Structures are given as C-alpha cells and as structure tokens.
C-alpha positions as CSV (number, residue, x, y, z in Angstrom):
1,M,10.6,-0.3,-73.4
2,V,9.4,-1.8,-76.8
3,D,11.5,-2.0,-80.0
4,R,8.6,-1.4,-82.4
5,P,5.2,0.4,-82.4
6,D,2.6,-1.5,-80.4
7,P,-1.1,-0.6,-80.1
8,L,-1.0,-1.7,-76.4
9,W,1.3,1.3,-75.7
10,D,0.0,3.7,-78.4
11,P,-3.8,3.9,-78.6
12,A,-3.5,5.7,-81.9
13,L,-2.3,2.6,-83.7
14,P,-4.9,0.1,-85.0
15,G,-5.1,-3.2,-83.1
16,D,-6.1,-6.7,-84.1
17,D,-9.6,-8.0,-83.8
18,E,-9.1,-9.5,-80.3
19,L,-7.7,-6.2,-79.0
20,V,-10.6,-4.2,-80.5
21,R,-13.1,-6.6,-78.9
22,L,-11.4,-6.2,-75.4
23,E,-11.3,-2.4,-75.8
24,A,-15.1,-2.4,-76.6
25,L,-15.8,-4.5,-73.5
26,L,-13.6,-2.5,-71.1
27,G,-14.2,0.9,-72.5
28,R,-17.1,1.7,-70.2
29,Y,-14.6,1.6,-67.3
30,R,-12.2,4.0,-68.9
31,H,-11.4,7.3,-67.1
32,V,-10.4,10.4,-68.9
33,P,-9.4,13.4,-66.8
34,A,-10.9,16.8,-67.6
35,E,-8.9,19.0,-70.0
36,G,-5.9,20.6,-68.4
37,Q,-6.1,18.4,-65.3
38,A,-3.2,16.0,-64.6
39,W,-3.7,12.4,-63.7
40,A,-4.2,12.2,-60.0
41,L,-2.0,9.9,-57.9
42,P,-3.7,7.0,-56.3
43,P,-4.9,7.7,-52.8
44,T,-2.5,6.6,-50.1
45,S,-3.6,4.8,-46.9
46,R,-3.3,7.2,-43.9
47,A,-3.9,6.3,-40.3
48,P,-6.6,8.3,-38.5
49,R,-5.2,11.3,-36.6
50,W,-6.3,9.8,-33.2
51,R,-4.1,6.7,-33.9
52,R,-0.8,8.5,-33.6
53,P,-1.1,9.8,-30.0
54,A,-2.8,6.5,-29.0
55,L,0.2,4.5,-30.4
56,A,2.6,6.9,-28.7
57,M,0.8,6.5,-25.3
58,A,0.8,2.7,-25.7
59,A,4.5,2.8,-26.3
60,V,5.1,4.9,-23.2
61,L,3.0,2.5,-21.1
62,V,4.9,-0.5,-22.4
63,A,8.2,1.2,-21.6
64,C,7.0,2.0,-18.1
65,A,5.8,-1.6,-17.5
66,V,9.1,-3.0,-18.7
67,G,11.0,-0.5,-16.5
68,I,8.9,-1.3,-13.4
69,A,9.3,-5.0,-14.0
70,A,13.0,-4.6,-14.0
71,W,13.2,-2.0,-11.1
72,L,10.9,-3.7,-8.6
73,P,12.9,-7.0,-8.2
74,W,16.0,-4.9,-7.9
75,R,14.4,-2.7,-5.2
76,L,13.4,-5.8,-3.1
77,Q,16.6,-7.7,-3.5
78,W,19.3,-7.3,-0.8
79,S,22.4,-9.3,0.0
80,E,22.4,-10.9,3.5
81,H,24.1,-8.7,6.2
82,H,24.8,-5.9,3.7
83,D,25.4,-2.6,5.5
84,W,22.7,0.1,5.5
85,A,23.6,3.6,4.4
86,V,23.3,6.4,7.0
87,E,22.9,10.1,6.1
88,T,23.6,12.7,8.8
89,D,25.3,16.0,9.4
90,A,26.6,14.8,12.8
91,P,30.4,14.2,12.4
92,A,30.5,11.6,15.2
93,L,27.8,9.3,13.7
94,P,28.8,6.5,11.3
95,R,27.9,6.6,7.6
96,T,26.9,3.0,7.5
97,L,25.1,0.6,9.8
98,R,26.1,-3.0,10.0
99,V,24.3,-6.0,11.6
100,G,24.9,-5.9,15.4
101,Q,25.9,-2.3,15.4
102,T,24.1,0.4,17.5
103,L,23.4,3.9,16.2
104,A,22.9,6.4,18.9
105,T,22.0,10.1,18.4
106,S,22.6,12.7,21.0
107,A,20.2,15.5,22.0
108,G,21.1,17.6,18.9
109,E,21.7,14.9,16.3
110,T,19.5,13.2,13.7
111,A,20.2,10.6,11.1
112,T,18.4,9.0,8.1
113,V,19.0,5.3,7.7
114,Q,18.3,3.8,4.3
115,V,16.4,0.5,5.0
116,A,18.1,-1.6,2.3
117,R,16.3,-0.3,-0.9
118,I,12.7,-0.5,0.4
119,G,12.5,2.8,2.3
120,H,14.1,4.9,5.0
121,M,13.9,5.6,8.7
122,Q,14.6,8.9,10.5
123,V,16.4,8.5,13.8
124,L,15.4,11.5,16.0
125,P,17.5,13.1,18.7
126,G,18.2,11.0,21.8
127,T,17.6,7.6,20.2
128,R,19.4,4.3,20.1
129,V,18.7,1.7,17.4
130,R,20.5,-1.6,16.6
131,L,20.4,-3.5,13.3
132,V,19.5,-7.1,14.0
133,D,19.2,-8.7,10.6
134,T,19.0,-7.8,7.0
135,R,18.4,-9.8,3.8
136,A,16.0,-9.9,0.9
137,G,12.5,-10.0,2.3
138,H,13.5,-9.7,6.0
139,H,14.9,-6.5,7.6
140,R,14.8,-6.2,11.4
141,L,16.2,-3.7,13.9
142,E,15.6,-3.0,17.5
143,L,14.5,0.3,19.0
144,L,16.3,0.4,22.4
145,D,14.9,3.8,23.3
146,G,14.0,7.0,21.6
147,R,11.9,7.8,18.6
148,V,12.0,6.9,14.9
149,R,9.9,7.6,11.8
150,A,9.8,4.9,9.1
151,R,8.5,5.1,5.5
152,I,8.5,1.7,3.8
153,W,7.3,0.6,0.3
154,A,7.5,-3.1,0.2
155,P,5.3,-6.2,0.7
156,P,3.9,-6.9,4.2
157,G,6.4,-8.3,6.7
158,Y,9.6,-7.2,5.0
159,F,10.4,-4.7,7.7
160,G,10.0,-4.8,11.5
161,I,11.1,-3.0,14.6
162,A,11.7,-5.0,17.8
163,A,11.1,-3.4,21.2
164,G,12.1,-5.9,23.9
165,D,9.8,-8.9,23.6
166,A,7.5,-7.0,21.3
167,E,7.7,-6.4,17.5
168,T,6.1,-3.9,15.2
169,V,5.8,-5.3,11.7
170,D,5.3,-3.1,8.7
171,L,2.4,-4.1,6.4
172,G,3.4,-1.5,3.8
173,C,3.2,1.9,5.3
174,A,4.6,5.0,7.1
175,F,4.6,5.2,10.9
176,E,6.3,6.7,13.9
177,M,7.4,4.8,17.0
178,Q,8.8,5.7,20.3
179,R,9.9,3.7,23.4
180,N,11.4,4.6,26.8
181,L,13.8,2.6,28.9
182,Q,11.0,1.0,30.8
183,G,9.6,-0.6,27.5
184,E,6.6,1.7,27.3
185,G,5.9,3.3,24.0
186,D,3.5,4.5,21.3
187,I,3.0,3.8,17.6
188,R,1.3,6.2,15.2
189,V,0.4,5.0,11.7
190,L,0.4,7.6,8.9
191,S,-0.4,5.4,6.0
192,G,-1.2,1.7,5.5
193,W,-1.1,-0.7,8.5
194,V,1.2,-2.1,11.1
195,M,0.9,-5.2,13.3
196,H,2.1,-5.1,16.9
197,R,2.9,-8.5,18.4
198,V,3.8,-9.3,22.0
199,Q,3.3,-12.4,24.2
200,G,1.4,-14.1,21.4
201,Q,-1.1,-11.2,21.1
202,E,-1.4,-9.5,17.7
203,T,-3.0,-6.1,17.2
204,L,-3.6,-4.4,13.9
205,V,-3.3,-0.6,13.7
206,P,-4.6,1.2,10.6
207,A,-3.7,4.6,9.2
208,G,-5.0,7.5,11.3
209,S,-4.7,5.5,14.5
210,H,-2.2,5.1,17.4
211,L,-1.4,2.3,19.8
212,R,0.2,2.4,23.3
213,F,2.2,-0.6,24.5
214,D,4.4,-1.7,27.3
215,A,6.9,-4.5,27.8
216,S,4.2,-7.2,28.2
217,R,1.1,-6.1,26.2
218,S,-0.3,-3.8,23.6
219,G,-3.3,-1.5,24.2
220,I,-6.3,-1.0,22.0
221,P,-5.9,1.1,18.8
222,L,-7.4,4.6,19.0
223,A,-8.3,7.0,16.2
224,E,-6.3,10.2,16.2
225,T,-9.6,12.0,16.5
226,A,-10.7,10.1,19.6
227,S,-11.6,12.2,22.6
228,V,-9.5,12.1,25.8
229,A,-12.4,10.9,27.8
230,F,-13.2,8.1,25.3
231,A,-9.5,7.0,25.2
232,A,-9.3,6.9,29.0
233,R,-12.5,4.7,29.3
234,V,-11.2,2.3,26.6
235,E,-7.9,1.9,28.4
236,Q,-9.7,1.3,31.7
237,L,-11.9,-1.3,30.1
238,D,-9.0,-3.0,28.4
239,L,-7.0,-3.3,31.6
240,A,-10.0,-4.5,33.6
241,M,-10.9,-7.2,31.0
242,A,-7.2,-8.3,30.9
243,K,-7.5,-9.1,34.6
244,G,-10.8,-10.9,34.1
245,E,-12.9,-8.1,35.7
246,R,-16.1,-7.0,34.0
247,V,-16.9,-3.3,34.6
248,T,-20.4,-2.8,33.0
249,G,-20.5,0.9,33.9
250,V,-17.3,1.6,31.9
251,E,-18.7,-0.5,29.0
252,A,-21.7,1.8,28.8
253,Q,-19.5,4.9,28.9
254,V,-17.4,3.6,26.0
255,A,-20.5,2.8,24.0
256,E,-22.0,6.2,24.7
257,R,-18.9,8.2,23.8
258,A,-17.9,6.2,20.7
259,T,-18.3,8.0,17.4
260,D,-18.3,6.5,13.9
261,D,-14.5,7.3,13.8
262,D,-14.1,4.9,16.7
263,R,-15.5,1.9,14.9
264,F,-12.1,0.1,14.6
265,T,-11.5,0.6,18.4
266,V,-14.8,-0.9,19.3
267,L,-14.3,-3.8,16.8
268,T,-10.9,-4.5,18.3
269,L,-12.3,-4.5,21.9
270,L,-15.0,-7.0,21.0
271,T,-12.6,-9.2,19.1
272,R,-10.1,-9.3,21.9
273,Y,-12.9,-9.8,24.5
274,P,-15.8,-11.7,22.9
275,A,-17.7,-11.7,26.2
276,L,-18.3,-8.0,25.7
277,A,-20.8,-8.8,23.0
278,S,-23.4,-9.4,25.7
279,G,-23.2,-5.8,26.8
280,P,-23.9,-2.3,25.2
281,L,-20.9,-2.4,22.9
282,Y,-22.3,-5.0,20.5
283,P,-25.5,-3.0,19.5
284,R,-23.3,0.2,19.2
285,L,-20.9,-1.6,16.8
286,A,-23.8,-3.1,14.9
287,A,-25.2,0.4,14.3
288,M,-21.8,1.5,13.0
289,F,-22.0,-1.3,10.4
290,G,-25.5,-0.2,9.4
291,E,-27.3,-2.9,11.3
292,T,-29.9,-1.0,13.4
293,V,-31.5,-4.2,14.6
294,P,-28.9,-6.6,16.0
295,D,-29.0,-10.2,14.9
296,P,-29.4,-12.4,18.0
297,A,-27.8,-15.5,16.4
298,H,-24.8,-13.5,15.3
299,R,-24.5,-11.9,18.7
300,Q,-24.6,-15.3,20.4
301,A,-22.0,-16.7,18.1
302,W,-19.7,-13.7,18.7
303,Q,-20.0,-14.2,22.5
304,Q,-18.8,-17.8,21.9
305,G,-15.7,-16.6,20.0
306,S,-16.9,-17.6,16.5
307,V,-14.3,-16.4,14.0
308,H,-17.0,-16.7,11.3
309,A,-19.2,-14.3,13.2
310,M,-16.4,-11.8,13.7
311,N,-15.4,-12.0,10.0
312,R,-18.8,-10.8,9.0
313,W,-17.8,-7.3,10.2
314,W,-14.1,-7.6,9.8
315,E,-14.6,-8.2,6.1
316,Q,-16.2,-4.8,5.8
317,V,-13.0,-3.2,7.0
318,P,-10.2,-2.8,4.4
319,R,-7.7,-5.0,6.2
320,P,-4.2,-6.0,5.3
321,P,-2.5,-7.6,3.6
322,K,-3.3,-4.6,1.5
323,A,-2.4,-3.8,-2.0
324,W,0.8,-2.2,-0.7
325,W,1.9,-1.1,-4.2
326,L,-1.0,1.4,-4.4
327,N,0.7,3.5,-1.7
328,W,3.3,4.4,-4.3
329,R,3.9,7.8,-2.6
330,D,5.6,6.0,0.2
331,A,8.3,5.0,-2.4
332,L,8.9,8.7,-3.1
333,G,8.9,10.1,0.4
C-alpha cells in the first residue's frame, strides 16, 4: 500500500522521463484483454492423466515389495525343536507334534500337519510319521509306514522325509509319498522336484513323474504318461544293470517304446549306467534332444562316464535348484 499517488501504481498519472522511456521500450510486450474479459489466471502445472495411475501402481508395488521382504524371512525362520501344529477332526489325535513324537492315524482318521511355516503335510488314514528334527532351514520327519501328501514353499533342502536308510528331499514342490512296512514305496511329484537318496545314490524326480524305491535302492523315474509295458522294461533293465548284467534285447525294447515324454527316464538310465551309451538308447536319446546324427566323440565320452559330456544334455533340462519362489501357488495350497 502507498501513502501518495504513484505513476507505478496508477498509469493515468504522468511519470518522470526515465519511467516514460521504460514504458516506451516495454510497451510492445503489454497485454490488454478484450473488452468485457477478465484477466486470466496464470496456467497451473498439471501432471498428465496417465501419471496418476502409474504413480498409484508404483506405490502398490513398493508396498508389496516391502511386505514380502518382511514376510519371507518370518516364514522361513523357526525356533529349534518348536512344536508343529496339527489340524484334525479325530479326537484321539494330538493338536501338536513335537520332536521325537509319533503321529499315527487309524483307518478312518486324517490329519494336516503344519510344517513349521513353510508348508503343510496331509497324513492319510493308516499312517505313522515321526518328527525327527525342526529348526530354521532344516525340517525332517520319518515316514514309518502309510501315505502322506506334502506341499512346501521354501528353498531346496529345507524339508525332507526319511524312510529307513533313504531320504526324500524337497527341492521346492508338492509331492505324495507312500511306504509299507517292508520299506518299499512310491513318490509322485506334482510340482517342482524332489531328490531321493539311498546308499549314496541320488535320483532326481521332476514334476509329472513318479519313482519306486525299496529299503536299499531307488528305481528310475517314470513319467505319469509312461505305458505299462515301457515301465516294466525300464525296471527290468535297471535291475539287470545293477547286477552287472547287460540285456541288449531289453535295451532295444526300451528304445523302441520310449516316447518324447520319456526323455527324462532315458536320460537317467544312461546317466546311471554310462555303458548303455554303446547301445540303442544313446541314438534314441540324441533324437529326443534334436540331434538326428549322433556325435561319435560325445558318445565315446559318455561311455567313459564324462560328466562334461552328460551335462551337454542335462543342461537342456530345467533342473533344480529351481527358482522355487516362482511356484508361489504352493504357498497358497
């Protein structure tokens, strides 16, 4: 506010020579609105319409990332020897399972055991399981006899089921396992992978496959789509080779009956018994990997047990340790 008239505030008043000179220089930039039109407010800076949903989505993603970063360590952490929760409608069954304790279901009973925080296991009728050990990163129980279904979402090796001298190690998956009192059993993998170990022998089993085992050894993984005749020939060949007996007629039958779905079975056979590369199974497996003309040098190296030669085909198979976190549905099941 001014105390006396000033030409700077009132253009009708005459100004001094300097002011008149400046007005003449700047007059060309003067803006006069049309008659009856009010002075417009200066334009405001507005973000493009697409920016708001993009910023909102970015905020949601950041919040999810922060939540997962806090939730995942909590899920994998577990106090040593802390009891597992048991859910069941059977009044006689316990509601928790502690280390060293056996859970036994009768013919009409089932139970769901929470495997720490990394998953759960269904204990089906007529089954006995015993909790062996539990701590962060290492959870083990023993299937004495019966049948269980496990769904685990955790890094490879966190969960395993012993069966006598054998052990089935979860590599981030869902699987079913059964075992009788004689130590014979079967594993069916629904997602991911498992590894079956016994007597120093390790066998990988991928999703969509099953594996028979006994107290001293594991068989060869078979696709669920494998024919009965093919499965019988594979078992016959496996048992013969384990005894050091070469049955060329059976090798030919396995090669003839193998479909593209049986690629992992044939690959496991040749890996367990490299000498088989000299027979009809090698060219059949080569064709499954798109090599219609077998490489003699590769074949010779395989027969000699070269890990480098075997890896040439194994590396074309999506092997574990897999990106277990991609099977996020296992965390919800």
